[in-house]
C-alpha positions in Angstrom: 74.7 99.1 83.0 78.1 100.6 83.7 79.5 100.8 87.2 79.0 104.6 87.5 75.3 104.4 86.4 74.6 101.6 88.8 76.3 103.3 91.8 74.5 106.5 91.1 71.1 104.8 90.6 71.5 102.8 93.8 72.4 106.0 95.7 69.5 108.0 94.2 67.0 105.2 95.0 68.2 105.0 98.6 67.9 108.8 99.0 64.3 108.6 97.9 63.5 105.5 99.9 65.0 107.0 103.1 63.0 110.2 102.7 66.1 112.3 102.4 65.0 113.3 98.9 61.7 113.4 97.1 62.8 113.5 93.5 66.2 113.9 91.8 68.2 113.6 88.6 71.9 113.0 88.2 73.8 113.2 84.9 77.5 112.7 84.1 79.5 113.5 80.9 83.1 112.4 80.3 85.1 113.7 77.4 82.0 114.9 75.7 80.0 111.6 76.0 77.2 111.1 78.4 78.1 108.2 80.8 75.3 108.4 83.4 71.7 109.5 83.4 69.8 108.7 86.6 66.4 109.6 87.9 64.5 108.7 91.0 61.3 109.7 92.9 58.5 112.1 92.3 58.6 115.3 90.4 55.3 116.4 92.0 54.7 115.0 95.5 51.0 116.0 95.2 50.2 113.9 92.2 53.0 111.3 92.2 54.2 112.4 88.8 57.6 110.7 88.4 60.8 112.4 87.6 62.0 111.7 84.1 65.3 112.6 82.5 63.4 115.5 80.7 61.8 117.0 83.9 63.2 120.5 84.4 63.9 121.7 88.0 64.2 125.2 89.3 67.7 125.2 90.7 68.0 128.7 92.2 71.6 129.9 92.1 72.9 126.9 90.2 71.6 128.9 87.3 74.4 131.4 87.8 76.6 128.9 86.0 74.4 129.2 83.0 74.5 133.0 83.0 78.3 132.9 83.4 78.6 130.5 80.5 76.7 132.9 78.2 79.2 135.7 79.1 82.1 133.5 78.1 80.4 132.6 74.8 79.9 136.3 74.1 83.5 137.0 75.1 84.6 134.3 72.7 83.2 136.1 69.8 84.3 139.6 70.9 80.9 141.0 72.0 82.4 142.0 75.3 85.6 141.8 77.3 86.3 140.9 80.9 87.9 144.2 81.5 85.1 146.2 79.9 83.7 148.8 82.3 80.1 148.0 82.9 79.2 151.7 82.6 80.7 151.6 79.1 77.7 149.6 77.9 75.3 150.6 80.7 76.0 154.3 81.6 73.5 154.4 84.5 75.6 151.9 86.4 78.3 154.5 87.0 76.2 156.1 89.7 77.7 156.6 93.2 81.3 155.7 92.2 80.7 152.5 90.3 82.1 153.7 87.0 85.2 151.6 87.1 83.5 148.3 87.9 84.1 145.8 85.1 82.5 142.7 83.7 85.1 140.7 85.6 84.0 142.4 88.8 80.4 141.4 88.0 81.5 137.7 87.4 83.4 137.6 90.7 80.7 139.3 92.9 83.0 142.3 93.3 80.8 145.2 92.1 79.9 146.1 95.7 76.1 146.0 95.2 75.0 142.7 96.8 72.1 144.1 98.8 68.4 144.5 98.1 65.9 146.6 100.0 64.2 144.7 102.8 60.8 145.2 101.3 61.6 143.8 97.8 58.9 141.5 96.5 58.7 138.6 94.0 56.8 140.9 91.6 59.8 143.4 91.8 62.2 140.7 90.9 60.1 139.8 87.8 60.3 143.5 86.6 63.5 143.7 84.7 63.6 147.4 84.2 62.7 148.1 87.8 65.5 145.8 89.2 68.1 147.2 86.8 67.3 150.7 87.8 67.5 149.7 91.5 70.9 148.0 91.1 72.3 150.8 88.9 71.3 153.4 91.4 72.6 151.5 94.4 75.4 152.8 96.6 78.2 150.3 96.8 79.0 148.6 100.1 82.7 148.7 99.2 84.7 150.2 96.3 84.1 148.0 93.3 86.9 145.7 92.5 88.5 145.8 96.0 86.6 142.8 97.5 84.1 140.1 96.9 80.7 139.5 98.5 78.0 137.2 97.4 75.6 139.0 95.0 72.7 136.6 95.5 70.2 138.2 93.2 72.0 141.3 91.9 74.6 139.1 90.1 71.9 138.3 87.6 70.7 141.8 86.9 74.2 143.2 86.6 75.5 140.4 84.3 72.1 140.1 82.5 71.8 143.8 81.7 75.4 143.8 80.3 74.3 140.9 78.1 71.2 142.8 77.0 73.1 145.9 76.2 75.7 144.1 74.0 73.3 141.7 72.3 70.1 143.8 72.0 68.0 141.0 73.3 66.9 139.9 76.8 69.3 137.6 78.6 66.9 134.7 78.5 66.7 135.0 74.7 70.5 135.4 74.3 71.0 132.3 76.4 68.6 130.3 74.3 70.3 131.5 71.1 73.9 131.2 72.1 74.0 128.3 74.5 70.9 126.1 74.8 70.0 126.2 71.1 73.4 125.1 69.8 73.5 122.3 72.4 70.0 121.1 71.3 68.7 121.4 74.9 66.5 124.5 74.5 63.6 122.6 76.2 65.7 121.7 79.2 68.0 124.6 80.0 66.5 128.0 80.8 66.9 131.4 82.3 63.2 131.7 82.6 60.7 129.0 81.4 58.1 129.9 78.8 54.6 129.8 80.5 53.4 127.0 78.3 56.2 124.8 79.6 55.7 125.3 83.3 53.6 122.1 83.7 56.7 120.1 83.0 58.7 121.4 86.0 59.3 119.5 89.2 57.4 121.0 92.2 59.6 122.1 95.1 59.1 121.4 98.8 61.0 122.5 101.9 62.6 120.3 104.4 61.1 121.4 107.8 62.8 124.5 109.0 64.5 125.3 105.7 62.5 128.4 105.0 63.4 130.0 108.4 66.0 132.7 108.8 66.8 134.6 112.1 66.6 138.3 112.2 70.0 139.7 111.5 71.1 136.9 109.2 73.5 138.1 106.5 71.4 136.2 104.0 68.5 138.6 104.5 70.6 141.5 103.3 71.0 140.0 99.9 67.8 137.8 99.7 65.2 139.5 101.9 62.3 137.6 103.5 59.9 138.3 100.6 62.2 136.7 98.1 63.9 134.0 100.1 64.7 130.9 98.0 62.0 128.7 99.4 59.6 126.2 97.8 56.8 128.7 97.9 58.9 131.3 96.0 60.4 128.8 93.6 57.0 127.3 92.6 55.5 130.7 91.6 54.7 130.8 87.9 55.7 134.4 87.6 59.1 133.7 89.1 59.7 130.7 87.0 58.8 132.5 83.8 60.7 135.7 84.4 64.3 136.3 83.6 65.9 136.3 87.1 69.4 135.2 85.8 70.9 134.7 89.2 68.8 131.6 89.1 67.7 129.2 86.4 66.0 126.0 85.5 67.6 122.8 84.1 67.5 119.1 83.7 70.6 117.4 85.0 71.5 116.0 81.6 71.2 119.4 80.0 73.3 121.1 82.6 76.0 118.4 82.5 76.0 118.7 78.7 76.5 122.5 78.9 79.4 122.1 81.3 80.9 119.3 79.1 80.7 121.7 76.1 82.7 124.2 78.1 85.4 121.6 78.5 85.5 120.4 74.9 83.3 119.3 72.0 79.9 117.6 72.6 78.4 116.2 69.4 80.6 118.6 67.4 79.6 121.7 69.5 82.1 123.5 71.6 81.0 126.6 73.4 84.4 128.2 74.0 88.0 127.6 73.0 90.6 125.6 74.9 92.4 128.9 75.6 89.3 130.6 77.1 88.7 127.6 79.4 91.3 129.0 81.7 89.1 132.0 82.4 86.5 129.7 83.9 88.8 127.4 85.8 91.6 129.6 87.1 91.1 131.4 90.4 91.1 135.2 90.2 89.7 135.8 93.7 90.8 134.1 97.0 89.4 136.3 99.7 86.9 136.5 102.6 83.4 137.0 101.4 82.2 140.4 102.7 78.6 139.3 103.1 78.9 135.9 104.6 82.5 135.8 106.0 83.4 132.5 104.3 86.5 131.9 102.1 85.6 132.6 98.4 87.8 131.1 95.7 86.4 132.2 92.4 87.2 132.1 88.7 85.3 134.3 86.3 81.7 133.3 87.2 82.4 130.1 89.1 83.4 128.7 92.4 86.7 126.8 92.2 86.8 123.4 93.9 84.2 120.7 94.1 81.4 121.4 96.5 82.4 120.1 100.0 86.1 120.0 99.3 88.9 122.4 99.9 89.6 124.3 96.7 93.3 123.4 97.0 92.4 119.7 96.9 90.2 120.0 93.8 91.6 123.1 92.0 90.6 122.0 88.5 86.9 121.9 89.3 84.6 124.8 88.6 80.8 125.1 89.1 78.0 126.6 91.1 75.5 125.3 93.7 71.9 126.5 94.3 69.9 127.0 97.5 68.2 123.8 98.4 71.0 121.5 97.1 71.2 121.4 93.3 74.7 121.6 91.8 76.6 121.4 88.5 80.3 121.5 87.8 83.1 120.4 85.5 86.7 119.2 86.0 89.4 120.3 83.5 91.7 117.6 84.7 89.4 114.6 84.2 87.1 115.9 81.4 84.1 115.1 83.7 81.0 117.2 84.0 78.1 116.4 86.3 74.9 117.9 87.5 72.4 117.1 90.2 68.8 118.6 90.3 66.5 117.9 93.2 63.2 119.2 94.5 63.4 118.7 98.3 65.1 121.9 99.5 67.5 121.4 102.4 70.0 123.8 104.0 72.9 121.5 103.6 74.5 120.0 100.5 74.8 116.5 101.8 73.3 114.9 98.7 75.4 116.9 96.2 78.6 116.1 98.2 77.8 112.4 98.3 77.0 112.2 94.6 80.2 114.2 93.8 82.2 111.7 95.8 80.8 108.8 93.8 81.4 110.6 90.5 85.0 111.4 91.5 85.7 107.8 92.7 84.2 106.1 89.7 85.4 108.3 86.8 
């Protein structure tokens, strides 16, 4: 057992033993080779079913990294461009002054439509046409392209409908064909899990207090109470099977493999060119988020900087985290990609930060 594998396994086992985590996976690739694959704990706390390397987890917004990767793969072969106006392929999106918003604006949460109606339901989110009509008809909170603000759910519908319009197939199908399939992880990397596969997923649970949000919280404007990213929401079969591509499902080893294949070849498969990698890893936004008020340093589709660090200290890292604590990223400087999937949902990212520190120290 290599040093990294041992350190990560010891950390995972202690997290489960202490009760901080219920079940988790950690996987690391370096220069296209898998160098760690760690599991610990229970995938289903009700039955004791253990986590295996092949157990998929619903990872909420960590799935945005999957959706963004698909856009870059499509850009690589000329199906779309970052400067393409969204309305050029989706004319309805031009409503209320959004006609100049581009694919790059969509990737950087800058289209100005982060919000959802307060009464939106999980059933609504599962209705693709309904959600796309809602987003296309929305009045922007700011002039598209002039600022960034976290598009919690709307990111997926804007990007996903652009993908559907240019490929002719649903975003979940395009992702399976263009990303998961070539990487041979079609059963572990999803933007919507086929119903027959749902029994394989880890079951989520909330840390006490996680599901609560005070009235007036900015998060409720973009993820209203009926669709908050809680265990009850994330365990729903309809939500897990639907294409809601602001979220996704993965095993850690499949997500790490995908990020590794963005950096370079993995078993002969490279998702994008070395030249295009700069679009994923170079900041194009450094601004104050207009929804949450935090500093947002974004490349096209990714947060720049390792979770828990200042982007200036880890400027070669790009990735995305998900509500509850899952995370995946890659580092262009070291050739390292890693992913963490977990089923105990917490408001902090303590586990992801601790695992990221171990990976950085040991690779």
